N, C-alpha and C positions, 0 to 999 in steps of 0.2 A: 384956592387959586394961588396963594403964595408958594405952596409946594411946587406947583407946576412952573411958576416963574423961576424958582430956584433950580429946578432940573434943567430948564432951558438955558439958564445962565451957565450952569456947570457944563452943559453940552457945548455951548459956544466957546467956553474957555478950553475945553478939551480939543476942539477943532482947531483953535488958534495955536495951541501947543503942538498939535500934529503938523500943522502947516509950517511952523517954525522948525520942527525937526526935519521935515522933507526939504526945506530950503537949505538947512545946514548940510544935509546929506548930498544934495545936488552940488553945492559949493565945494564940499570935500572932494567929490569925484572930479569935478572940472579942474580944480587947482592941482590936485595930486596927479592927474593925467598930464597937465602942463609941466609939472616938476619932473615927471618921468621922461617926457620928451626932451626937456632941457638937458637932463642928465644923459640921456641916450646920445644926443648930438654933441655934447661937450665931453663925453667920456674919454675920447681920444687924448685930450689934453691931460686930464688928471689920472685916467686909468682906473678909477674906482666908481662903484655905485654908492650913491648917498641918498637917493630919492626915498628909500624906505624909512629913513629916520623921521621925516615929518609925517609920512603916511602912518607910521606906528603911533607917534605922539598924538597927532590929531585924532587918530582912530580911537584912542582911549577916551578923549573928550566926547567924540561922537557917540561912542557906546554908552557913556554915562548920561548923555542927553537922551538917548533912546530909552534907557531904563527909567529916567524921570518921567518921560511922556507915556510910555507903554507899560511900565511896570516890569518887574523881574520876570514875569511869565509871558510877557508880550502877547502873542496870539491866544494864549491859554489863560487869560485873566478872568476876573470875576464875571464879566458879561458872558464869556464863553461857557463858564461853569453853569450859570443860570440857564442858558439855553439847553445845555446837555441834561440838566435835571428835569427841565420841562419836557424834553423829548422822551426821557425815560418814564416819567409819570404818565404821559399820554400813551405810550406803548403799553404800560401796565394796565391802564384803564381799558384800553382796547382789548387786551387779552382777557381781562376779567369779564368784559361784556360778551365775549364770544361763548357760544355753547360748547361745553366739553364733550368730546366724543368718547 
């Protein structure tokens, strides 16, 4: 029973971390879109583009947040690997059970 509670707690923590990342991503998009629009409408005065500097700097932080939440492999993490191994084993069992022609 303790193992089940531990797994449930880890799952809750992972979901909270994912929610935190998606909130960070949404904020990043909204703020940087606003900075782009400010730069677009005030560019006549300065004549230069500067919006990409905070986009780039904050993007580094966002990427590191993503790596901390989803791991370096993101979609291809340990859970994905386990599902693929299970699929392959099921396929091999199915093929072994079929009569050979």
